[in-house]
All heavy atoms as a GROMACS GRO file, in nm:
protein
  609
    1MET      N    1   7.545  13.418   8.928
    1MET     CA    2   7.556  13.341   9.051
    1MET      C    3   7.432  13.250   9.051
    1MET      O    4   7.316  13.297   9.024
    1MET     CB    5   7.564  13.429   9.163
    1MET     CG    6   7.594  13.369   9.298
    1MET     SD    7   7.775  13.349   9.311
    1MET     CE    8   7.788  13.282   9.467
    2GLY      N    9   7.450  13.127   9.078
    2GLY     CA   10   7.344  13.030   9.096
    2GLY      C   11   7.275  12.982   8.966
    2GLY      O   12   7.173  12.922   8.958
    3GLN      N   13   7.347  13.000   8.854
    3GLN     CA   14   7.291  12.967   8.726
    3GLN      C   15   7.381  12.856   8.655
    3GLN      O   16   7.369  12.843   8.535
    3GLN     CB   17   7.276  13.090   8.629
    3GLN     CG   18   7.178  13.186   8.683
    3GLN     CD   19   7.155  13.302   8.588
    3GLN    OE1   20   7.211  13.295   8.482
    3GLN    NE2   21   7.085  13.402   8.634
    4GLY      N   22   7.458  12.788   8.734
    4GLY     CA   23   7.546  12.683   8.673
    4GLY      C   24   7.677  12.741   8.643
    4GLY      O   25   7.720  12.848   8.680
    5TYR      N   26   7.760  12.650   8.577
    5TYR     CA   27   7.898  12.693   8.541
    5TYR      C   28   7.899  12.791   8.433
    5TYR      O   29   7.802  12.797   8.346
    5TYR     CB   30   7.978  12.568   8.495
    5TYR     CG   31   7.995  12.470   8.593
    5TYR    CD1   32   7.927  12.348   8.598
    5TYR    CD2   33   8.078  12.494   8.700
    5TYR    CE1   34   7.944  12.257   8.692
    5TYR    CE2   35   8.098  12.390   8.804
    5TYR     CZ   36   8.040  12.278   8.796
    5TYR     OH   37   8.046  12.182   8.894
    6PRO      N   38   8.001  12.878   8.427
    6PRO     CA   39   8.003  12.966   8.310
    6PRO      C   40   8.019  12.891   8.180
    6PRO      O   41   8.069  12.780   8.180
    6PRO     CB   42   8.135  13.045   8.334
    6PRO     CG   43   8.175  13.012   8.476
    6PRO     CD   44   8.102  12.886   8.512
    7PRO      N   45   7.969  12.942   8.067
    7PRO     CA   46   7.967  12.860   7.946
    7PRO      C   47   8.101  12.804   7.911
    7PRO      O   48   8.105  12.691   7.852
    7PRO     CB   49   7.912  12.970   7.844
    7PRO     CG   50   7.843  13.064   7.925
    7PRO     CD   51   7.905  13.068   8.057
    8LYS      N   52   8.207  12.876   7.933
    8LYS     CA   53   8.340  12.826   7.892
    8LYS      C   54   8.381  12.706   7.970
    8LYS      O   55   8.464  12.620   7.926
    8LYS     CB   56   8.443  12.934   7.907
    8LYS     CG   57   8.477  12.983   8.048
    8LYS     CD   58   8.578  13.088   8.053
    8LYS     CE   59   8.619  13.117   8.192
    8LYS     NZ   60   8.721  13.200   8.207
    9ASP      N   61   8.329  12.681   8.093
    9ASP     CA   62   8.358  12.567   8.182
    9ASP      C   63   8.260  12.459   8.175
    9ASP      O   64   8.292  12.342   8.218
    9ASP     CB   65   8.381  12.618   8.321
    9ASP     CG   66   8.497  12.705   8.344
    9ASP    OD1   67   8.596  12.687   8.274
    9ASP    OD2   68   8.500  12.779   8.443
   10ALA      N   69   8.144  12.479   8.122
   10ALA     CA   70   8.028  12.387   8.134
   10ALA      C   71   8.069  12.257   8.063
   10ALA      O   72   8.045  12.154   8.119
   10ALA     CB   73   7.903  12.445   8.072
   11LYS      N   74   8.115  12.260   7.937
   11LYS     CA   75   8.147  12.137   7.862
   11LYS      C   76   8.259  12.060   7.929
   11LYS      O   77   8.251  11.934   7.938
   11LYS     CB   78   8.187  12.174   7.720
   11LYS     CG   79   8.067  12.217   7.635
   11LYS     CD   80   8.105  12.238   7.494
   11LYS     CE   81   7.985  12.278   7.418
   11LYS     NZ   82   8.011  12.302   7.272
   12ARG      N   83   8.355  12.124   7.978
   12ARG     CA   84   8.467  12.060   8.050
   12ARG      C   85   8.417  11.987   8.176
   12ARG      O   86   8.447  11.874   8.198
   12ARG     CB   87   8.584  12.154   8.075
   12ARG     CG   88   8.700  12.082   8.147
   12ARG     CD   89   8.807  12.184   8.193
   12ARG     NE   90   8.765  12.292   8.274
   12ARG     CZ   91   8.752  12.290   8.399
   12ARG    NH1   92   8.769  12.169   8.463
   12ARG    NH2   93   8.709  12.395   8.471
   13LYS      N   94   8.331  12.059   8.255
   13LYS     CA   95   8.282  12.009   8.376
   13LYS      C   96   8.190  11.882   8.345
   13LYS      O   97   8.194  11.789   8.421
   13LYS     CB   98   8.200  12.107   8.447
   13LYS     CG   99   8.288  12.218   8.508
   13LYS     CD  100   8.368  12.174   8.624
   13LYS     CE  101   8.444  12.296   8.689
   13LYS     NZ  102   8.507  12.256   8.810
   14GLN      N  103   8.107  11.891   8.239
   14GLN     CA  104   8.020  11.778   8.203
   14GLN      C  105   8.109  11.657   8.160
   14GLN      O  106   8.077  11.546   8.202
   14GLN     CB  107   7.934  11.817   8.091
   14GLN     CG  108   7.823  11.918   8.135
   14GLN     CD  109   7.753  11.972   8.024
   14GLN    OE1  110   7.783  11.957   7.897
   14GLN    NE2  111   7.642  12.050   8.046
   15LEU      N  112   8.214  11.675   8.083
   15LEU     CA  113   8.304  11.577   8.046
   15LEU      C  114   8.371  11.509   8.166
   15LEU      O  115   8.376  11.384   8.182
   15LEU     CB  116   8.408  11.621   7.936
   15LEU     CG  117   8.506  11.521   7.905
   15LEU    CD1  118   8.443  11.400   7.828
   15LEU    CD2  119   8.608  11.585   7.810
   16ASN      N  120   8.418  11.593   8.262
   16ASN     CA  121   8.479  11.550   8.379
   16ASN      C  122   8.392  11.458   8.464
   16ASN      O  123   8.429  11.360   8.518
   16ASN     CB  124   8.536  11.658   8.463
   16ASN     CG  125   8.668  11.727   8.398
   16ASN    OD1  126   8.715  11.672   8.294
   16ASN    ND2  127   8.698  11.841   8.455
   17THR      N  128   8.263  11.508   8.472
   17THR     CA  129   8.164  11.436   8.552
   17THR      C  130   8.138  11.298   8.490
   17THR      O  131   8.136  11.200   8.559
   17THR     CB  132   8.036  11.519   8.564
   17THR    OG1  133   8.067  11.644   8.626
   17THR    CG2  134   7.927  11.443   8.636
   18LYS      N  135   8.133  11.293   8.361
   18LYS     CA  136   8.106  11.169   8.284
   18LYS      C  137   8.224  11.071   8.309
   18LYS      O  138   8.206  10.955   8.341
   18LYS     CB  139   8.086  11.200   8.141
   18LYS     CG  140   8.052  11.066   8.055
   18LYS     CD  141   8.036  11.106   7.913
   18LYS     CE  142   8.016  10.976   7.827
   18LYS     NZ  143   7.996  11.008   7.690
   19GLN      N  144   8.345  11.126   8.300
   19GLN     CA  145   8.464  11.037   8.319
   19GLN      C  146   8.472  10.986   8.463
   19GLN      O  147   8.511  10.872   8.479
   19GLN     CB  148   8.588  11.116   8.287
   19GLN     CG  149   8.603  11.150   8.131
   19GLN     CD  150   8.714  11.245   8.111
   19GLN    OE1  151   8.746  11.332   8.188
   19GLN    NE2  152   8.771  11.231   7.989
   20VAL      N  153   8.442  11.069   8.564
   20VAL     CA  154   8.443  11.021   8.701
   20VAL      C  155   8.335  10.917   8.726
   20VAL      O  156   8.363  10.816   8.798
   20VAL     CB  157   8.430  11.151   8.793
   20VAL    CG1  158   8.396  11.104   8.940
   20VAL    CG2  159   8.546  11.233   8.786
   21LYS      N  160   8.222  10.935   8.670
   21LYS     CA  161   8.120  10.832   8.683
   21LYS      C  162   8.160  10.699   8.624
   21LYS      O  163   8.135  10.590   8.680
   21LYS     CB  164   7.990  10.880   8.621
   21LYS     CG  165   7.916  10.984   8.700
   21LYS     CD  166   7.788  11.037   8.642
   21LYS     CE  167   7.728  11.132   8.724
   21LYS     NZ  168   7.592  11.184   8.665
   22GLN      N  169   8.222  10.704   8.500
   22GLN     CA  170   8.269  10.585   8.436
   22GLN      C  171   8.384  10.514   8.522
   22GLN      O  172   8.383  10.396   8.546
   22GLN     CB  173   8.328  10.615   8.298
   22GLN     CG  174   8.224  10.647   8.198
   22GLN     CD  175   8.280  10.695   8.071
   22GLN    OE1  176   8.386  10.739   8.059
   22GLN    NE2  177   8.206  10.675   7.963
   23LEU      N  178   8.469  10.600   8.577
   23LEU     CA  179   8.576  10.539   8.660
   23LEU      C  180   8.524  10.485   8.792
   23LEU      O  181   8.572  10.379   8.836
   23LEU     CB  182   8.686  10.660   8.699
   23LEU     CG  183   8.804  10.617   8.772
   23LEU    CD1  184   8.882  10.509   8.706
   23LEU    CD2  185   8.883  10.740   8.804
   24ASN      N  186   8.418  10.543   8.844
   24ASN     CA  187   8.359  10.494   8.965
   24ASN      C  188   8.299  10.358   8.929
   24ASN      O  189   8.313  10.270   9.022
   24ASN     CB  190   8.248  10.594   9.004
   24ASN     CG  191   8.180  10.554   9.137
   24ASN    OD1  192   8.248  10.498   9.223
   24ASN    ND2  193   8.050  10.582   9.145
   25LYS      N  194   8.236  10.340   8.820
   25LYS     CA  195   8.176  10.204   8.789
   25LYS      C  196   8.283  10.103   8.773
   25LYS      O  197   8.272   9.989   8.825
   25LYS     CB  198   8.102  10.215   8.654
   25LYS     CG  199   7.964  10.279   8.667
   25LYS     CD  200   7.895  10.281   8.536
   25LYS     CE  201   7.769  10.364   8.540
   25LYS     NZ  202   7.703  10.371   8.408
   26ILE      N  203   8.391  10.137   8.707
   26ILE     CA  204   8.506  10.045   8.688
   26ILE      C  205   8.574  10.000   8.818
   26ILE      O  206   8.599   9.881   8.840
   26ILE     CB  207   8.611  10.105   8.591
   26ILE    CG1  208   8.554  10.109   8.448
   26ILE    CG2  209   8.737  10.024   8.594
   26ILE    CD1  210   8.639  10.195   8.360
   27CYS      N  211   8.587  10.098   8.910
   27CYS     CA  212   8.657  10.072   9.040
   27CYS      C  213   8.569   9.980   9.130
   27CYS      O  214   8.630   9.921   9.224
   27CYS     CB  215   8.679  10.202   9.107
   27CYS     SG  216   8.809  10.298   9.034
   28LYS      N  217   8.450   9.968   9.104
   28LYS     CA  218   8.365   9.871   9.184
   28LYS      C  219   8.360   9.731   9.132
   28LYS      O  220   8.303   9.649   9.200
   28LYS     CB  221   8.220   9.933   9.191
   28LYS     CG  222   8.217  10.063   9.269
   28LYS     CD  223   8.078  10.112   9.273
   28LYS     CE  224   8.083  10.248   9.354
   28LYS     NZ  225   7.945  10.308   9.366
   29LEU      N  226   8.430   9.712   9.014
   29LEU     CA  227   8.442   9.573   8.967
   29LEU      C  228   8.556   9.499   9.024
   29LEU      O  229   8.650   9.562   9.057
   29LEU     CB  230   8.454   9.580   8.815
   29LEU     CG  231   8.340   9.643   8.739
   29LEU    CD1  232   8.369   9.658   8.591
   29LEU    CD2  233   8.204   9.567   8.754
   30SER      N  234   8.547   9.371   9.028
   30SER     CA  235   8.663   9.292   9.058
   30SER      C  236   8.768   9.297   8.951
   30SER      O  237   8.727   9.321   8.828
   30SER     CB  238   8.624   9.146   9.091
   30SER     OG  239   8.588   9.083   8.970
   31PHE      N  240   8.892   9.259   8.974
   31PHE     CA  241   8.984   9.262   8.871
   31PHE      C  242   8.959   9.165   8.760
   31PHE      O  243   8.979   9.176   8.645
   31PHE     CB  244   9.126   9.239   8.929
   31PHE     CG  245   9.239   9.281   8.834
   31PHE    CD1  246   9.265   9.409   8.804
   31PHE    CD2  247   9.299   9.175   8.758
   31PHE    CE1  248   9.371   9.436   8.712
   31PHE    CE2  249   9.404   9.203   8.673
   31PHE     CZ  250   9.432   9.343   8.644
   32GLU      N  251   8.891   9.052   8.797
   32GLU     CA  252   8.853   8.951   8.702
   32GLU      C  253   8.748   9.005   8.605
   32GLU      O  254   8.759   8.984   8.485
   32GLU     CB  255   8.796   8.827   8.763
   32GLU     CG  256   8.901   8.743   8.850
   32GLU     CD  257   8.913   8.785   8.994
   32GLU    OE1  258   8.870   8.896   9.031
   32GLU    OE2  259   8.973   8.707   9.074
   33GLN      N  260   8.660   9.080   8.655
   33GLN     CA  261   8.555   9.148   8.572
   33GLN      C  262   8.624   9.249   8.482
   33GLN      O  263   8.576   9.262   8.366
   33GLN     CB  264   8.444   9.207   8.654
   33GLN     CG  265   8.360   9.112   8.731
   33GLN     CD  266   8.275   9.179   8.831
   33GLN    OE1  267   8.313   9.266   8.908
   33GLN    NE2  268   8.142   9.138   8.828
   34VAL      N  269   8.707   9.333   8.531
   34VAL     CA  270   8.782   9.421   8.453
   34VAL      C  271   8.859   9.357   8.338
   34VAL      O  272   8.852   9.391   8.221
   34VAL     CB  273   8.876   9.516   8.538
   34VAL    CG1  274   8.960   9.602   8.449
   34VAL    CG2  275   8.790   9.600   8.632
   35LEU      N  276   8.936   9.253   8.372
   35LEU     CA  277   9.014   9.179   8.282
   35LEU      C  278   8.931   9.121   8.167
   35LEU      O  279   8.970   9.125   8.050
   35LEU     CB  280   9.088   9.072   8.353
   35LEU     CG  281   9.184   8.985   8.271
   35LEU    CD1  282   9.298   9.080   8.216
   35LEU    CD2  283   9.239   8.873   8.348
   36ALA      N  284   8.809   9.072   8.199
   36ALA     CA  285   8.722   9.015   8.097
   36ALA      C  286   8.675   9.116   7.999
   36ALA      O  287   8.634   9.089   7.890
   36ALA     CB  288   8.604   8.947   8.163
   37GLN      N  289   8.677   9.250   8.036
   37GLN     CA  290   8.628   9.353   7.951
   37GLN      C  291   8.740   9.418   7.869
   37GLN      O  292   8.710   9.502   7.781
   37GLN     CB  293   8.554   9.459   8.037
   37GLN     CG  294   8.426   9.410   8.095
   37GLN     CD  295   8.361   9.515   8.174
   37GLN    OE1  296   8.369   9.628   8.144
   37GLN    NE2  297   8.285   9.476   8.282
   38ILE      N  298   8.865   9.385   7.900
   38ILE     CA  299   8.968   9.443   7.823
   38ILE      C  300   8.976   9.385   7.678
   38ILE      O  301   8.986   9.262   7.665
   38ILE     CB  302   9.109   9.423   7.894
   38ILE    CG1  303   9.106   9.499   8.026
   38ILE    CG2  304   9.228   9.479   7.807
   38ILE    CD1  305   9.230   9.472   8.107
   39PRO      N  306   8.981   9.468   7.577
   39PRO     CA  307   8.983   9.413   7.443
   39PRO      C  308   9.113   9.334   7.418
   39PRO      O  309   9.218   9.369   7.475
   39PRO     CB  310   8.978   9.534   7.350
   39PRO     CG  311   8.933   9.646   7.437
   39PRO     CD  312   8.973   9.612   7.579
   40SER      N  313   9.107   9.223   7.339
   40SER     CA  314   9.217   9.134   7.321
   40SER      C  315   9.329   9.204   7.250
   40SER      O  316   9.444   9.170   7.277
   40SER     CB  317   9.164   9.013   7.238
   40SER     OG  318   9.123   9.048   7.116
   41ASP      N  319   9.297   9.306   7.160
   41ASP     CA  320   9.408   9.378   7.105
   41ASP      C  321   9.497   9.459   7.199
   41ASP      O  322   9.613   9.493   7.172
   41ASP     CB  323   9.352   9.469   6.980
   41ASP     CG  324   9.264   9.573   7.026
   41ASP    OD1  325   9.185   9.552   7.125
   41ASP    OD2  326   9.266   9.681   6.968
   42LEU      N  327   9.440   9.483   7.315
   42LEU     CA  328   9.521   9.552   7.416
   42LEU      C  329   9.576   9.456   7.518
   42LEU      O  330   9.693   9.475   7.562
   42LEU     CB  331   9.420   9.645   7.492
   42LEU     CG  332   9.483   9.734   7.608
   42LEU    CD1  333   9.589   9.824   7.554
   42LEU    CD2  334   9.375   9.813   7.679
   43LEU      N  335   9.514   9.343   7.544
   43LEU     CA  336   9.557   9.250   7.642
   43LEU      C  337   9.659   9.157   7.584
   43LEU      O  338   9.757   9.121   7.658
   43LEU     CB  339   9.434   9.164   7.692
   43LEU     CG  340   9.470   9.063   7.801
   43LEU    CD1  341   9.518   9.131   7.930
   43LEU    CD2  342   9.340   8.988   7.840
   44ASP      N  343   9.648   9.112   7.460
   44ASP     CA  344   9.746   9.023   7.399
   44ASP      C  345   9.891   9.064   7.403
   44ASP      O  346   9.970   8.990   7.451
   44ASP     CB  347   9.702   8.996   7.255
   44ASP     CG  348   9.572   8.916   7.242
   44ASP    OD1  349   9.517   8.873   7.349
   44ASP    OD2  350   9.521   8.901   7.128
   45PRO      N  351   9.924   9.190   7.367
   45PRO     CA  352  10.060   9.229   7.380
   45PRO      C  353  10.122   9.230   7.525
   45PRO      O  354  10.233   9.201   7.550
   45PRO     CB  355  10.065   9.373   7.332
   45PRO     CG  356   9.936   9.390   7.248
   45PRO     CD  357   9.842   9.295   7.307
   46ILE      N  358  10.028   9.254   7.619
   46ILE     CA  359  10.069   9.249   7.758
   46ILE      C  360  10.106   9.107   7.808
   46ILE      O  361  10.205   9.085   7.869
   46ILE     CB  362   9.958   9.310   7.852
   46ILE    CG1  363   9.938   9.458   7.818
   46ILE    CG2  364   9.990   9.288   8.002
   46ILE    CD1  365   9.808   9.516   7.880
   47LEU      N  366  10.015   9.017   7.766
   47LEU     CA  367  10.045   8.874   7.802
   47LEU      C  368  10.148   8.813   7.727
   47LEU      O  369  10.214   8.719   7.767
   47LEU     CB  370   9.913   8.793   7.778
   47LEU     CG  371   9.795   8.833   7.875
   47LEU    CD1  372   9.675   8.750   7.849
   47LEU    CD2  373   9.827   8.825   8.021
   48ASN      N  374  10.186   8.867   7.608
   48ASN     CA  375  10.296   8.815   7.528
   48ASN      C  376  10.428   8.868   7.581
   48ASN      O  377  10.538   8.820   7.534
   48ASN     CB  378  10.280   8.849   7.386
   48ASN     CG  379  10.188   8.749   7.317
   48ASN    OD1  380  10.186   8.630   7.345
   48ASN    ND2  381  10.102   8.804   7.224
   49TYR      N  382  10.428   8.970   7.661
   49TYR     CA  383  10.555   9.030   7.716
   49TYR      C  384  10.591   8.941   7.836
   49TYR      O  385  10.532   8.956   7.946
   49TYR     CB  386  10.534   9.174   7.747
   49TYR     CG  387  10.659   9.250   7.796
   49TYR    CD1  388  10.764   9.253   7.705
   49TYR    CD2  389  10.667   9.307   7.914
   49TYR    CE1  390  10.880   9.320   7.736
   49TYR    CE2  391  10.793   9.376   7.958
   49TYR     CZ  392  10.890   9.377   7.867
   49TYR     OH  393  11.007   9.439   7.900
   50ALA      N  394  10.691   8.856   7.816
   50ALA     CA  395  10.722   8.757   7.926
   50ALA      C  396  10.757   8.811   8.062
   50ALA      O  397  10.700   8.753   8.160
   50ALA     CB  398  10.845   8.677   7.871
   51PRO      N  399  10.827   8.924   8.074
   51PRO     CA  400  10.850   8.979   8.207
   51PRO      C  401  10.723   9.007   8.283
   51PRO      O  402  10.706   8.980   8.407
   51PRO     CB  403  10.939   9.107   8.186
   51PRO     CG  404  11.008   9.081   8.055
   51PRO     CD  405  10.902   9.008   7.975
   52VAL      N  406  10.628   9.064   8.218
   52VAL     CA  407  10.494   9.096   8.290
   52VAL      C  408  10.417   8.970   8.316
   52VAL      O  409  10.372   8.954   8.424
   52VAL     CB  410  10.413   9.186   8.200
   52VAL    CG1  411  10.275   9.213   8.260
   52VAL    CG2  412  10.477   9.329   8.178
   53TYR      N  413  10.405   8.881   8.219
   53TYR     CA  414  10.329   8.762   8.240
   53TYR      C  415  10.390   8.675   8.348
   53TYR      O  416  10.317   8.628   8.439
   53TYR     CB  417  10.322   8.686   8.106
   53TYR     CG  418  10.239   8.551   8.124
   53TYR    CD1  419  10.107   8.552   8.122
   53TYR    CD2  420  10.306   8.429   8.132
   53TYR    CE1  421  10.031   8.440   8.142
   53TYR    CE2  422  10.232   8.309   8.151
   53TYR     CZ  423  10.099   8.318   8.156
   53TYR     OH  424  10.021   8.206   8.170
   54ASP      N  425  10.527   8.660   8.348
   54ASP     CA  426  10.596   8.578   8.442
   54ASP      C  427  10.578   8.641   8.586
   54ASP      O  428  10.561   8.572   8.677
   54ASP     CB  429  10.743   8.560   8.404
   54ASP     CG  430  10.769   8.485   8.287
   54ASP    OD1  431  10.669   8.410   8.235
   54ASP    OD2  432  10.876   8.494   8.221
   55PHE      N  433  10.581   8.770   8.589
   55PHE     CA  434  10.575   8.834   8.717
   55PHE      C  435  10.435   8.811   8.780
   55PHE      O  436  10.417   8.776   8.897
   55PHE     CB  437  10.598   8.982   8.708
   55PHE     CG  438  10.581   9.065   8.844
   55PHE    CD1  439  10.680   9.064   8.932
   55PHE    CD2  440  10.460   9.111   8.872
   55PHE    CE1  441  10.663   9.125   9.052
   55PHE    CE2  442  10.439   9.184   8.990
   55PHE     CZ  443  10.542   9.191   9.078
   56LEU      N  444  10.332   8.820   8.688
   56LEU     CA  445  10.197   8.795   8.739
   56LEU      C  446  10.178   8.658   8.779
   56LEU      O  447  10.114   8.629   8.886
   56LEU     CB  448  10.097   8.830   8.627
   56LEU     CG  449  10.081   8.981   8.589
   56LEU    CD1  450   9.999   9.000   8.456
   56LEU    CD2  451  10.033   9.060   8.698
   57MET      N  452  10.234   8.564   8.714
   57MET     CA  453  10.216   8.421   8.739
   57MET      C  454  10.287   8.388   8.876
   57MET      O  455  10.244   8.307   8.954
   57MET     CB  456  10.259   8.333   8.626
   57MET     CG  457  10.171   8.332   8.508
   57MET     SD  458  10.003   8.262   8.540
   57MET     CE  459   9.912   8.416   8.543
   58GLN      N  460  10.400   8.441   8.896
   58GLN     CA  461  10.488   8.405   9.009
   58GLN      C  462  10.434   8.472   9.132
   58GLN      O  463  10.459   8.426   9.244
   58GLN     CB  464  10.638   8.447   8.976
   58GLN     CG  465  10.698   8.358   8.871
   58GLN     CD  466  10.838   8.415   8.829
   58GLN    OE1  467  10.888   8.506   8.891
   58GLN    NE2  468  10.896   8.349   8.728
   59ASN      N  469  10.384   8.598   9.114
   59ASN     CA  470  10.345   8.675   9.234
   59ASN      C  471  10.195   8.685   9.257
   59ASN      O  472  10.158   8.739   9.362
   59ASN     CB  473  10.408   8.816   9.232
   59ASN     CG  474  10.566   8.803   9.227
   59ASN    OD1  475  10.626   8.766   9.323
   59ASN    ND2  476  10.619   8.843   9.110
   60GLY      N  477  10.113   8.637   9.170
   60GLY     CA  478   9.968   8.647   9.181
   60GLY      C  479   9.922   8.569   9.300
   60GLY      O  480   9.963   8.445   9.308
   61GLN      N  481   9.840   8.616   9.375
   61GLN     CA  482   9.791   8.547   9.498
   61GLN      C  483   9.637   8.511   9.482
   61GLN      O  484   9.586   8.450   9.576
   61GLN     CB  485   9.808   8.633   9.619
   61GLN     CG  486   9.951   8.661   9.652
   61GLN     CD  487   9.980   8.748   9.769
   61GLN    OE1  488   9.882   8.777   9.850
   61GLN    NE2  489  10.095   8.785   9.796
   62ASN      N  490   9.590   8.539   9.366
   62ASN     CA  491   9.442   8.502   9.335
   62ASN      C  492   9.442   8.394   9.232
   62ASN      O  493   9.466   8.417   9.117
   62ASN     CB  494   9.374   8.634   9.286
   62ASN     CG  495   9.226   8.612   9.262
   62ASN    OD1  496   9.184   8.495   9.236
   62ASN    ND2  497   9.155   8.712   9.263
   63PRO      N  498   9.413   8.274   9.282
   63PRO     CA  499   9.420   8.160   9.188
   63PRO      C  500   9.323   8.183   9.065
   63PRO      O  501   9.351   8.133   8.952
   63PRO     CB  502   9.378   8.037   9.276
   63PRO     CG  503   9.407   8.086   9.406
   63PRO     CD  504   9.387   8.229   9.414
   64ALA      N  505   9.209   8.227   9.091
   64ALA     CA  506   9.104   8.247   8.982
   64ALA      C  507   9.161   8.344   8.874
   64ALA      O  508   9.146   8.322   8.760
   64ALA     CB  509   8.970   8.301   9.042
   65LEU      N  510   9.224   8.456   8.919
   65LEU     CA  511   9.283   8.554   8.830
   65LEU      C  512   9.398   8.487   8.750
   65LEU      O  513   9.411   8.503   8.633
   65LEU     CB  514   9.324   8.673   8.910
   65LEU     CG  515   9.394   8.784   8.826
   65LEU    CD1  516   9.298   8.834   8.711
   65LEU    CD2  517   9.433   8.902   8.915
   66ASN      N  518   9.486   8.415   8.826
   66ASN     CA  519   9.590   8.347   8.748
   66ASN      C  520   9.547   8.256   8.649
   66ASN      O  521   9.602   8.244   8.539
   66ASN     CB  522   9.683   8.274   8.850
   66ASN     CG  523   9.769   8.368   8.932
   66ASN    OD1  524   9.764   8.486   8.918
   66ASN    ND2  525   9.848   8.311   9.023
   67GLN      N  526   9.438   8.179   8.683
   67GLN     CA  527   9.381   8.087   8.585
   67GLN      C  528   9.328   8.168   8.463
   67GLN      O  529   9.338   8.116   8.345
   67GLN     CB  530   9.270   8.003   8.656
   67GLN     CG  531   9.223   7.894   8.563
   67GLN     CD  532   9.121   7.808   8.637
   67GLN    OE1  533   9.070   7.841   8.744
   67GLN    NE2  534   9.108   7.686   8.586
   68MET      N  535   9.258   8.278   8.493
   68MET     CA  536   9.205   8.356   8.380
   68MET      C  537   9.318   8.405   8.283
   68MET      O  538   9.307   8.397   8.163
   68MET     CB  539   9.130   8.478   8.429
   68MET     CG  540   8.988   8.453   8.475
   68MET     SD  541   8.908   8.600   8.520
   68MET     CE  542   8.877   8.679   8.368
   69LEU      N  543   9.428   8.458   8.346
   69LEU     CA  544   9.544   8.504   8.274
   69LEU      C  545   9.606   8.388   8.189
   69LEU      O  546   9.639   8.404   8.075
   69LEU     CB  547   9.649   8.564   8.363
   69LEU     CG  548   9.604   8.694   8.422
   69LEU    CD1  549   9.709   8.735   8.529
   69LEU    CD2  550   9.599   8.806   8.317
   70GLU      N  551   9.618   8.272   8.246
   70GLU     CA  552   9.672   8.153   8.177
   70GLU      C  553   9.585   8.118   8.060
   70GLU      O  554   9.634   8.090   7.957
   70GLU     CB  555   9.691   8.041   8.281
   70GLU     CG  556   9.774   7.929   8.234
   70GLU     CD  557   9.802   7.825   8.340
   70GLU    OE1  558   9.800   7.851   8.459
   70GLU    OE2  559   9.820   7.710   8.304
   71LYS      N  560   9.456   8.104   8.084
   71LYS     CA  561   9.371   8.076   7.967
   71LYS      C  562   9.368   8.179   7.859
   71LYS      O  563   9.379   8.145   7.742
   71LYS     CB  564   9.220   8.066   8.019
   71LYS     CG  565   9.188   7.940   8.089
   71LYS     CD  566   9.038   7.932   8.138
   71LYS     CE  567   9.014   7.817   8.220
   71LYS     NZ  568   8.878   7.809   8.277
   72ALA      N  569   9.378   8.310   7.895
   72ALA     CA  570   9.390   8.407   7.796
   72ALA      C  571   9.515   8.399   7.716
   72ALA      O  572   9.521   8.418   7.595
   72ALA     CB  573   9.372   8.553   7.859
   73LYS      N  574   9.627   8.372   7.787
   73LYS     CA  575   9.758   8.360   7.714
   73LYS      C  576   9.760   8.234   7.626
   73LYS      O  577   9.817   8.247   7.512
   73LYS     CB  578   9.863   8.333   7.831
   73LYS     CG  579   9.999   8.296   7.779
   73LYS     CD  580  10.083   8.417   7.753
   73LYS     CE  581  10.224   8.369   7.730
   73LYS     NZ  582  10.293   8.454   7.638
   74HIS      N  583   9.695   8.129   7.656
   74HIS     CA  584   9.694   8.019   7.569
   74HIS      C  585   9.605   8.021   7.455
   74HIS      O  586   9.609   7.949   7.363
   74HIS     CB  587   9.673   7.884   7.652
   74HIS     CG  588   9.777   7.850   7.748
   74HIS    ND1  589   9.906   7.834   7.712
   74HIS    CD2  590   9.772   7.830   7.884
   74HIS    CE1  591   9.982   7.809   7.817
   74HIS    NE2  592   9.910   7.807   7.922
   75LYS      N  593   9.510   8.119   7.459
   75LYS     CA  594   9.421   8.147   7.341
   75LYS      C  595   9.497   8.212   7.236
   75LYS      O  596   9.443   8.225   7.124
   75LYS     CB  597   9.298   8.213   7.389
   75LYS     CG  598   9.205   8.145   7.471
   75LYS     CD  599   9.076   8.225   7.502
   75LYS     CE  600   8.980   8.149   7.589
   75LYS     NZ  601   8.870   8.228   7.636
   76LEU      N  602   9.608   8.280   7.264
   76LEU     CA  603   9.680   8.363   7.166
   76LEU      C  604   9.736   8.272   7.056
   76LEU      O  605   9.784   8.173   7.072
   76LEU     CB  606   9.792   8.439   7.234
   76LEU     CG  607   9.745   8.534   7.346
   76LEU    CD1  608   9.857   8.603   7.412
   76LEU    CD2  609   9.654   8.646   7.290
   0.00000   0.00000   0.00000
């Protein structure tokens, strides 16, 4: 008691703490900032999938974000 987590749980708890801290940082960014950090090998297939791209363009209410998506799409 009072000496930390049992050894079998310590590594998992440390990993979970690290993951929560990373998620916390990401959640405080704007979507534009998050989008700028997504690797192109992950983003390109999403933007090339017409139903997703068209939905974003038709329903997006953030002109700056729409412009970023459009620029990213045309770089492909």
